[in-house]
C-alpha positions as CSV (number, residue, x, y, z in Angstrom):
1,M,-48.9,46.8,-38.3
2,A,-49.0,50.6,-38.2
3,S,-52.4,52.2,-37.8
4,G,-54.0,54.0,-40.7
5,S,-54.3,57.6,-39.5
6,P,-51.3,59.9,-39.1
7,G,-52.2,60.6,-35.6
8,E,-52.2,56.9,-34.6
9,R,-48.9,56.4,-36.4
10,L,-47.4,59.2,-34.5
11,C,-48.7,57.9,-31.2
12,E,-47.0,54.5,-32.0
13,E,-43.7,56.1,-32.8
14,A,-43.9,58.0,-29.4
15,R,-44.6,54.8,-27.3
16,C,-41.9,52.7,-25.7
17,P,-42.2,49.0,-27.0
18,V,-41.4,47.8,-23.4
19,C,-43.8,49.8,-21.2
20,L,-46.2,50.8,-24.0
21,D,-46.4,54.3,-22.5
22,F,-45.0,57.5,-23.9
23,L,-41.3,57.4,-24.1
24,Q,-39.3,59.0,-21.3
25,N,-35.6,59.9,-21.9
26,P,-35.6,57.9,-25.1
27,V,-32.4,56.2,-26.2
28,S,-31.5,54.2,-29.2
29,V,-29.6,50.9,-29.4
30,D,-27.4,49.5,-32.2
31,C,-30.3,48.1,-34.2
32,G,-32.0,51.6,-34.3
33,H,-35.0,50.7,-32.0
34,S,-35.7,53.3,-29.2
35,F,-36.8,52.8,-25.6
36,C,-37.2,54.6,-22.3
37,L,-33.8,54.7,-20.7
38,R,-35.2,53.2,-17.6
39,C,-37.0,50.4,-19.3
40,I,-34.1,49.3,-21.4
41,S,-31.8,49.6,-18.4
42,E,-34.0,47.4,-16.2
43,F,-34.4,45.0,-19.1
44,C,-30.6,44.5,-19.2
45,E,-30.4,44.2,-15.5
46,K,-33.0,41.4,-15.3
47,S,-32.0,39.7,-18.5
48,D,-29.8,36.6,-18.2
49,S,-29.2,36.5,-22.0
50,A,-26.1,38.5,-22.3
51,Q,-23.3,36.8,-24.0
52,G,-19.9,38.6,-24.3
53,G,-21.6,41.7,-23.1
54,L,-24.2,41.6,-25.9
55,Y,-27.9,41.8,-25.2
56,A,-30.8,40.9,-27.5
57,C,-33.1,43.9,-28.5
58,P,-36.6,43.4,-26.9
59,Q,-38.2,44.3,-30.3
60,C,-36.1,42.6,-33.0
61,R,-33.6,40.4,-31.0
62,G,-30.7,42.2,-32.6
63,P,-27.5,42.4,-30.5
64,F,-26.5,45.6,-28.7
65,R,-24.2,46.7,-25.8
66,L,-24.9,48.9,-22.8
67,E,-22.4,51.4,-23.8
68,S,-24.2,51.8,-27.2
69,F,-27.2,53.7,-25.7
70,R,-27.7,56.9,-27.7
71,P,-30.0,59.7,-26.5
72,N,-32.6,60.2,-29.1
73,R,-33.4,63.9,-28.7
74,Q,-35.5,64.0,-32.0
75,L,-37.7,61.3,-30.7
76,A,-38.1,63.1,-27.3
77,S,-39.2,66.3,-29.1
78,L,-41.7,64.2,-31.0
79,V,-43.0,62.8,-27.8
80,D,-43.4,66.2,-26.2
81,S,-45.3,67.3,-29.4
82,V,-47.7,64.3,-29.2
83,R,-48.3,64.9,-25.5
84,Q,-49.0,68.6,-26.2
85,L,-51.4,67.7,-29.0
86,G,-53.3,65.3,-26.7
87,L,-52.8,62.4,-29.1
88,G,-52.9,58.9,-27.8
89,A,-55.1,59.8,-24.8
90,E,-57.5,57.0,-23.6
91,P,-61.1,57.6,-24.6
92,S,-63.2,58.7,-21.7
93,G,-64.8,55.8,-19.9
94,A,-62.5,53.3,-21.5
95,R,-60.6,52.5,-18.3
96,L,-63.0,53.1,-15.4
97,C,-63.3,51.0,-12.3
98,V,-66.6,49.2,-12.3
99,R,-67.0,49.6,-8.5
100,H,-66.1,53.3,-8.1
101,G,-66.3,54.7,-11.5
102,E,-62.8,56.2,-11.3
103,E,-60.0,55.8,-13.9
104,L,-58.0,52.6,-13.4
105,T,-54.4,53.9,-12.6
106,R,-52.9,51.4,-10.2
107,F,-51.9,47.8,-10.2
108,C,-52.0,45.5,-7.1
109,E,-49.1,43.0,-7.1
110,E,-50.5,40.8,-4.5
111,D,-54.0,40.3,-6.2
112,Q,-52.7,40.9,-9.6
113,E,-55.5,43.3,-10.6
114,V,-55.9,46.9,-11.8
115,L,-57.2,49.4,-9.4
116,C,-58.6,52.9,-9.1
117,W,-57.3,55.4,-6.5
118,V,-60.4,54.6,-4.4
119,C,-59.6,50.8,-4.5
120,D,-56.0,51.5,-3.5
121,T,-57.2,53.2,-0.2
122,T,-59.6,50.4,0.8
123,P,-58.7,47.8,3.5
124,D,-58.6,45.2,0.8
125,H,-55.5,46.8,-0.8
126,R,-54.2,49.2,1.6
127,S,-51.5,47.0,3.0
128,H,-50.7,45.6,-0.5
129,H,-47.9,46.8,-2.8
130,T,-49.4,48.9,-5.6
131,T,-47.7,50.8,-8.5
132,S,-48.8,52.8,-11.4
133,L,-50.1,51.0,-14.4
134,Q,-47.2,52.3,-16.5
135,E,-44.7,51.2,-13.9
136,A,-46.4,47.8,-13.7
137,A,-46.7,47.4,-17.4
138,R,-43.0,48.3,-17.6
139,C,-41.9,45.7,-15.1
140,Y,-44.1,43.0,-16.5
141,Q,-43.1,43.8,-20.0
142,I,-39.6,43.0,-19.1
143,K,-40.5,39.9,-17.2
144,L,-42.5,38.7,-20.3
145,Q,-39.6,39.5,-22.6
146,V,-37.3,37.5,-20.2
147,A,-39.8,34.7,-20.1
148,Q,-40.1,34.8,-23.8
149,E,-36.3,34.5,-24.1
150,L,-36.3,31.5,-21.8
151,V,-39.1,29.8,-23.7
152,R,-37.3,30.6,-27.0
153,K,-34.2,28.9,-25.7
154,E,-36.2,25.9,-24.5
155,L,-38.0,25.7,-27.8
156,E,-34.6,25.7,-29.6
157,E,-33.3,23.0,-27.2
158,A,-36.5,21.0,-27.8
159,S,-36.1,21.3,-31.5
160,T,-32.4,20.3,-31.3
161,Q,-33.3,17.3,-29.2
162,E,-36.2,16.3,-31.6
163,A,-33.8,16.6,-34.5
164,N,-31.3,14.4,-32.5
165,V,-34.0,11.8,-31.9
166,G,-34.8,11.9,-35.5
167,R,-31.2,11.3,-36.4
168,K,-30.9,8.5,-33.9
169,T,-34.1,6.8,-35.4
170,V,-32.5,6.8,-38.8
171,I,-29.2,5.5,-37.5
172,W,-31.0,2.8,-35.5
173,K,-33.0,1.7,-38.5
174,E,-30.0,1.6,-40.5
175,K,-28.1,-0.7,-38.0
176,V,-31.1,-2.9,-37.8
177,E,-31.2,-3.3,-41.6
178,M,-27.4,-4.0,-41.7
179,Q,-27.7,-6.7,-39.0
180,R,-30.8,-8.2,-40.8
181,Q,-28.6,-8.5,-44.0
182,R,-25.9,-10.1,-41.9
183,F,-28.3,-12.6,-40.5
184,R,-29.5,-13.5,-43.9
185,S,-26.1,-13.8,-45.4
186,E,-24.9,-16.1,-42.4
187,F,-28.0,-18.3,-42.7
188,E,-27.6,-18.6,-46.4
189,K,-24.1,-19.7,-45.8
190,Y,-25.4,-22.3,-43.3
191,R,-28.0,-23.4,-45.9
192,G,-25.3,-23.8,-48.5
193,F,-23.1,-25.7,-46.1
194,L,-25.9,-27.9,-44.9
195,A,-26.9,-28.7,-48.5
196,L,-23.4,-29.8,-49.3
197,E,-23.0,-31.8,-46.0
198,E,-26.3,-33.5,-46.8
199,Q,-25.2,-34.5,-50.2
200,L,-21.9,-35.7,-48.9
201,Q,-23.5,-37.8,-45.9
202,L,-26.1,-39.3,-48.3
203,R,-23.4,-40.4,-50.7
204,R,-21.5,-42.0,-48.0
205,L,-24.5,-43.7,-46.7
206,E,-25.4,-45.0,-50.3
207,E,-21.8,-46.3,-50.7
208,E,-22.0,-48.1,-47.3
209,E,-25.5,-49.6,-48.4
210,R,-24.3,-50.7,-51.7
211,A,-21.1,-52.4,-50.2
212,T,-23.2,-54.1,-47.5
213,L,-25.8,-55.4,-49.9
214,Q,-23.2,-56.8,-52.2
215,K,-21.7,-58.8,-49.3
216,L,-25.2,-60.0,-48.4
217,R,-25.9,-61.0,-51.9
218,E,-22.6,-63.0,-52.2
219,S,-23.3,-64.7,-48.9
220,K,-26.8,-65.6,-50.0
221,N,-25.6,-67.0,-53.3
222,R,-23.1,-69.2,-51.5
223,L,-25.9,-70.5,-49.2
224,V,-28.2,-71.0,-52.1
225,Q,-25.6,-73.1,-53.9
226,Q,-24.9,-75.1,-50.7
227,S,-28.7,-75.6,-50.1
228,K,-29.1,-76.9,-53.8
229,A,-26.2,-79.3,-53.5
230,L,-27.4,-80.6,-50.2
231,K,-30.9,-81.0,-51.6
232,E,-29.7,-83.0,-54.5
233,L,-27.6,-85.3,-52.2
234,A,-30.6,-85.7,-49.9
235,E,-32.8,-86.7,-52.9
236,E,-30.0,-89.1,-54.2
237,L,-29.7,-90.8,-50.7
238,E,-33.6,-91.0,-50.5
239,E,-33.8,-92.6,-54.0
240,R,-31.1,-95.0,-53.2
241,C,-32.8,-96.1,-50.1
242,Q,-35.8,-97.0,-52.3
243,R,-33.8,-99.2,-54.7
244,P,-33.6,-103.0,-54.7
245,A,-30.5,-104.5,-52.9
246,L,-28.5,-104.7,-56.1
247,G,-29.2,-101.1,-57.1
248,L,-28.8,-99.9,-53.5
249,L,-25.4,-101.3,-53.1
250,E,-24.0,-100.2,-56.4
251,G,-21.9,-97.1,-55.8
252,V,-23.2,-96.8,-52.2
253,G,-19.7,-96.2,-51.0
254,G,-19.4,-93.0,-53.1
255,A,-22.8,-91.8,-51.9
256,L,-21.8,-92.3,-48.2
257,S,-18.4,-90.6,-48.8
258,R,-20.1,-87.6,-50.2
259,S,-22.5,-87.4,-47.4
260,K,-19.7,-87.5,-45.0
261,N,-17.7,-84.9,-46.7
262,V,-20.6,-82.4,-46.5
263,T,-19.2,-79.2,-44.8
264,R,-21.7,-76.8,-43.5
265,L,-20.9,-73.3,-44.8
266,E,-20.7,-70.7,-42.0
267,P,-22.4,-67.4,-43.0
268,E,-20.0,-64.5,-43.5
269,S,-20.0,-62.2,-40.6
270,I,-21.4,-59.0,-42.0
271,A,-21.6,-55.8,-39.7
272,M,-25.1,-54.6,-39.6
273,E,-24.4,-51.4,-37.7
274,L,-24.1,-48.3,-39.9
275,R,-20.9,-46.6,-39.9
276,T,-22.0,-43.4,-41.6
277,M,-23.4,-41.1,-39.0
278,C,-24.8,-37.6,-39.3
279,R,-22.1,-35.5,-37.8
280,I,-22.2,-31.8,-38.3
281,P,-20.0,-29.6,-36.2
282,G,-22.1,-27.7,-33.5
283,M,-25.3,-29.0,-35.0
284,R,-26.2,-31.0,-31.7
285,E,-25.6,-27.9,-29.6
286,M,-27.7,-25.8,-31.8
287,L,-30.6,-28.3,-32.0
288,R,-30.6,-28.8,-28.2
289,K,-31.6,-25.3,-27.8
290,F,-35.0,-26.0,-29.6
291,Q,-35.7,-29.1,-27.6
């Protein structure tokens, strides 16, 4: 957001978005944003995001080409004016070393800390690589933007993968639901088949029961008739034995003849093994799995 005062707005216009210092040799790219020639050149050298010779603007991510750099003399004149007016200078005491009271103007690469000129000459930092704050800010601004680009790509990839997993989840649920419906349909068919098979087998068993019971009844009736006839003959013979001689001898030949002609009825051979068996194709194998 732009600052409220005109002076602050001028300072913002005069600063490079990369190094945050006053623009040096400002150039504009295709999208209209301006940078130090050195800053934007180093950014392009260190950036791996070029595609087809196109780079992404560090400020708006708009595409531009190296050959599109245009010197911005009007902006360079504005920067000189801002410098001459003393606008944008750091307030006194705003960036002083807490140890030496000097302005913080250097940056130590090894220790990653800002230094004053006195710190830079001490044994702690004398052998270290130090640069000006502007140079360090310019360098790390580029690194941060490159890192930002990498993170942005990773974020896009993560979002893509997340969307893919979401689609796979929906597809998987649909597949499971379709399989569930197939299971229900198949088992419904099995239930219908088993119900029909049950009725058929019960009907056959009932017919076999009825036929065998009929044979048993007929056999029993014949035996009952035979038993009745034998009982009557036995009673007659017993009664004749009790008669006086005359009564005993009258018709005795016929009685003896009937007793000799008695033929024992052999019971009819009736199979007592059921012929109707429960036979359902594949049922034994299926039931064996649950034993």
